[in-house]
N, C-alpha and C positions, 0 to 999 in steps of 0.2 A: 553549452548548455540547453537542453531543452526542458519545456515547461509543461506542465500538465494540472488538471484541476481533479477533484478527488469527492466522490457522493457515499456518502451514508445514509442518507436521508433522513436526518435527525428531528424528531418532533416532540420536543418537549411538552408535557401536559400545562395547562389544560387545553382541551381538543374542543373544537366545532365539528360541526355534520361535516363542513368541506375544508376542514384542517389537510386532511391528505391530499385532496384533490390540488388545492392550492399549493400545496409543497411540490408535486411532482410538476406543475405547471410553470411554477417558478425555475425549478431546477431545468427544465428544459429550455427555457428563456436564456438562462445563465449560460450552458454551454453553447447554445447558437450565437451569444453573443462573443462568448470566448474563441469561438471558430474564426469570426470575425475579426477580432483582435490578433490572430495568429497564433493562438495557444496550439501545444503539439498533440495534447493528449486529453481523453476525458475518459476519468476510470469510475467505476461505479462497483459497489460490493453486492455480495450476497451474503444475506442472515435471516435468521428465523427466530421469530417470538421475541425478539429484544426491544421490547417496549421503549419508545422515546429515543433510544440510541441509535436504533436503524431499522425504517421501516422499507426496505430495499430488499423483497425476497425473489423476485425475478429480473434480475440486470438486463437481462436478452430483449426483456420487452419495452423497458426504458429505453434500452441504447438503439433498438430499432428504431421507436419513435425519434429518438434523436439524430439518427442516422438522414433521417429524411427533411430535417431542418438546419443540416451542416453539408460542407463540401469537402473541408480537407482534414478534420481533427481526427486523430486516430480513436477508436472506441476499445475501451479495454474492459475486459471482466478484472476487478480487482478485489475479489477473486469470485471464480465459480468454486460452488464448495462439492470436490468430486465424491464426498463421502456420503453425501445425501443426495447425489441423482445417480441414477444408472449411466454406465458410461456410453451407450449407444444414443443415449438421450441428450447428453452433453454434446457429443459430435453433431448429433441432428440441428440443435439450437444455434452451436455456435457456427456451423456452415451455414445455414440459413441466415444468420445476422450479417455473415462476411458477403452473402449475394445481394442481399438488400441494401448494404453500407458501401458497396463497390470496392471489397477487398480494402476495408479500414479497421479490423480486427483484431486486437492483442488480447491472447490468451493467458490471464493470470489462471493460475488454480493453486487451492488452499484445502486445509483439512476440517475447517469450522471451528468454533469454539470449543468449549468444555458441554457439560450436561446439559445446561440449557438449552443448546441447540441440537445436540445429536443425539440425547436419550429419547425423544419422540420420536426418531426414525430407527429406534431399535439399534442403535450403535454406541459400543462402549468406547469412552474415550482413551483407554489403553490399547484400542486395536488401531486409533486412527492415523497415525503414521504407517503401518504397514499397508492399511486398507487405502490410503491415498497412493501409495506407491503403486500397488497392482492397478489401481484405476487409471494410475497415468499408461501403464503397460497395454491395458486394456483398450483404451481411448485411444490414443494418438495414432496406432494404423488405421484406424475406421476412415478417416480423411482420406488416406490415399487408395487402401487396399479394396479389391472388389469382390472378395471373399474372404470374410474374417470370421473365426471363433475364437473362443476364449473359454479356458477351462482353470479358473484360480479357485484360492480358499474362498475368496470374499464375491466374486464376479465369475458366472457361467452362462455362456449362451452359444447357440449354435451357429452356423455360419451363415452370414448374413452380409449384402451389400449395403450398407448405412448410405442411405441418401438423404438430402443434396450433399454434393462435395463443396468445399470452401473454394471461392476465386484462387486467394494464396497458396502457391503450391510449396511444398505439399500440405501445408495447413498455417495459420497464423502464429507470428512469435510466439514462444511458451516463456511464460514466467512463473515465479513460485512465491507466494506469501511467505515473509522473514519477520513474524512476530515476535520470536526468538532469534537473537543476533546472530547466535550461532549457525543459524540454516544458512546465513550468508556464503559461508565457505562451501557448505554442502550444494546451494543454488550453484557455484561455481564449477563444481564437481559434476553436478547434472547436466552443466552446460545450459542452464533455464537463466533468463534475467531473474534480478532478485528486487523484489517490493518490499520495503522495509520503511520504519519509523525515522524521524531524525536521528542522525547519530550525536552523541554525547559533545563531541567537539570535532574540529576541522582534523586534529591529529588522529581521532577516532576512526573518522572516515578514510583517511588516509591507510591506516594500517589494515581495516577491512577492505579498501578497494584492492590492495597488493595482495592480500589472502584469497581474495575471490579470484583475480585474475591467476595466480599462482597454481591454486587448485583446477580451474579450467584447464591449463595448459600441462602441468606436472601430474594431476591425478583425476584424469577423466574417468567418468564413471555414469555414462549415460543410462537412463533407465529403458529405453528403446531406441531404435532408430530414428533420430530426428535431426534437424539442422542445429547447431547452437545460437543461442542469442544471447551474446556478451553484454550484457547491461546493468545497472544497478541505478534503481530510482528510491529516493526516499521522500516519504510523507510529511509536511511540517504542516503544521498550525501558520495560518495566514489573514494579516491583514494590514493593507496597506493604505494608508491616507496622507494627509499633507503635513502632519506631524506627527511625532511619537506619541504624544501625550493623547491625540485623537483616535491613533489607532489603539491603543492600548484600551481608550474607552470601549473600541468597540469589538474587541477581541475575547468576551466574556463566552463567546460560543465555543471558542477551545479549549477553554478550561471545563465547559460543561462535558464536551466530549471526554476531556480525560477523565473526568470522575466517573460518567457512565460507564465507559470502557473497565474501569477498575473494579467498580461495582458489581457488573456482571461478572467479573472474572473471579471476584470473591464471594459472591451471593447466588450467584444464577437467577432464576425465576421463582422468587418466592412467594407471590402473590399475584396472578395473572389477572391481568384486567383491573386490579384494584390497586398497583403501586403508584407512586408518585416520585420518580426520579429529580424532576424540578424541585419539589420542595426539601428534598433531602439535601439537594447540591447547594442550596442558600447558604449555609454555613460555611461548607468547605469552599466556597468560590473566594473567601477572603481571606484564607491560610496562606502557609510559606508556598506549599507545594502546588498551588494554583497561580502565585506570583511566579515562581520558579518555571513553569509551565510557559509562561507569556515569555519571559527571559528568553527562554532558549529557542523560540519559534520566531518565525519570520515575520514579527509583527514591528509595525514602523514607518516611517517615512521611507519616501524611496531612496532616499541615501543611506539609510539604517539598513535596508533591507538588502541593498546592493552591498554593502561592507559586508554583511554576512553571510552573502551569497558567494562572493569573490574569494572567502576564505576555503568553501566547499567546493567550489569551482578548480581551485590547486589541488585537492585531493582527487580529481577525477572523476566525481559522482558525474552518471550520465544524464540524469534527469532529477529534477526537483518537482515534485506533486504539492499543487498549493489546496490546503484543506481550509475553504472559508466557509462551506455551508455546515454549521456546527450551532448547537444550543440556538439561542433564537435571533442567532443575526438575523437582520431584516434584507429583503431582496435588492434592496437599494442599496445599502451598504455593501454586499456582495457585488452588486456590477459594478459600483464607484472604485472598489477596491480591484477588480479584476482589470478595469479600463486605466485607472492610473499606473500599475504596474506595467501593464503592456504599454504605455505611452513612455513612461521614464525611465524603466530598468529592462524589460526583456530585450528591447533590440540589440543593445551592445552584447549580452550572452548570446543570444542568436548569430549574430556576426562572428563569434569567436568558436562556432561548433565545428568547421571546418579544422581547426588547429585540435581541436580535442579528437575529431576523427582520424587525425595522422596520427595522432599520440596511441591512439586505440589500437589501429594497423600495426604500428611499430611492436606494440608489446604482442599482439597475436601473431605476428611474422617472427619473433624471436629477434628482431633489431633491439628492441629496448627490454632489458631484463630488469624487473621489479624486485627489490629487497624483500627479504623476507622478515616482516615486523611482527613482533610480537603484537596478540590483540588481548593480551590477559591484563593490562591495566584498564582497559576500556571495558570489561565485562561485568564491572560492579555497578549494574542499575537494574533495577527490576523489570519484569517484562510483562506478556499481557496479561498472566492470569495472579499478577499481585499488584502491581502499581507502575504504570507508563512513564509517568514522570521521569523524564531523564535528571540526571545529577548535573550539576554545574560545576564548570571546572575547578572550583575551590573546595568543593563538596568532594569530589573527585581523589584531588590531593589529598584530602582530609582522611578519606578512607582509606587509602592507600599508605599512608602514613601511619594510621592504626594497624592495619594488617601488617607491617612489617615491624612494628612494635611489638605485636604478638607473636610473631615466628622469631623475633630475637628472644623475647621472654621464654619460648617452649626450649630453644636450643639452650639457653644458660642454664635452665633448669633439668 
C-alpha cells in the first residue's frame, strides 16, 4: 500500500492579513517533510469561490513550488477542473509542471462541484459530465500530437502544436475524481485511476475494487487513446498520535472538512465575503454525525490506525491519501502526525507493496479472476451534494434491514 497527503487549503474564519500566506507556507513545509519521511504522493485540489473550505484555486502553482522543495514525492492534481479550464491551457500547465518537477506529475481530472463553482464560468451543472468527457478527448492528445485540432459541442480550436510537452510519455498517469461512488466502476471502464473518499467498510472496498477491475478488463470504454492507470486511491481523515484519546482531540479539523463540504453541497455560496462557516460549525461539531466521521476516519494511535489499514489492505486498495490539513489543525500537530505515522506504521505497509503489485499483475494478466460482487448493499450513503459522512457498519445493517422490510411489505400487499 502507498500513502499520500491531501490539501484543500482550508482556512476557517476569522482571518488575519497574513493568514493565507501562512497557510501556504506551512503546507509547503509539510509536503517537504512528507517527502523526507518517504510518503509517496502529495495531492492538491482545484476549487473556486469556496471560502474557508478550500483556498486552492491554482494547484499547479503550489505544486510547482513544492517540486523545488522535494525530490521523490509524486505531485498530483486532485483534481484539475476540466470544465472551468480551456483544454490547451490544461495541457500547457500540466506539461510545464511535469518539466519543473522532473516527471513527477499525476493528472487527476474532475468536473467541479455545483453552481457555486460552475455558474461564474457560465457553465451549467447539468452539462458538466458531458463537458468533462469532451474535455478529456480534447486535452489528452495535446500531450503527444504535434498537429491537433478539435471541433466539439463545447470546445473548438484550430490546428496547433501545444507546447511544452511533458517528460512522462505519452503523458502523466490519468485519474478521475469519484465523489459519487458509482463513478468508481466508470473509472475502471475508462482505464483511469479512481480518486475517492473512504469506503464505508472493508467489505465495501472489496466489492468496489472487484467491480473496478472487472470493468477495466471486461468492459473497457476509453475516452480516447491513452494507457490505462489501474489504481484505486481513497482519501481519509487522518490524525496519528500516541493515544486514541489524544488523536481524537486533535481531529476536529476533519469534522470541519465534512461540515463545510456538506454545507456548500446544500447551500452553495449564499453570502460572498460575509459568511462564517466556522461559527456555523460550532454546534454541528458535537453532533452524532461528527462523532461518526471521526470513528470512520484514520484517527488514533499507531496501533489503531494499523488495524484499520490492515482491513483495507486486504481489499487491495492501492493508495490511502491522508487528509490532515483541515479546519484549524495546527502546523505542529500535522507535522507530528505525519512523523509518527511514517515511523511507526508506514514502513511495514511499504514493505508489502511488492506482494500487492504481484496481485495486481495477476489480475491484469488474467491469472486471477475476481468474483463479481454486488455493490448494492454499500450504496446507501449520501455523497458530496448531500452529506459526505459515511454510515457505520451498524447503521448500514439497520438501513438494509429497513429496506428489506419495506420490500417485503410491498410484496405482501
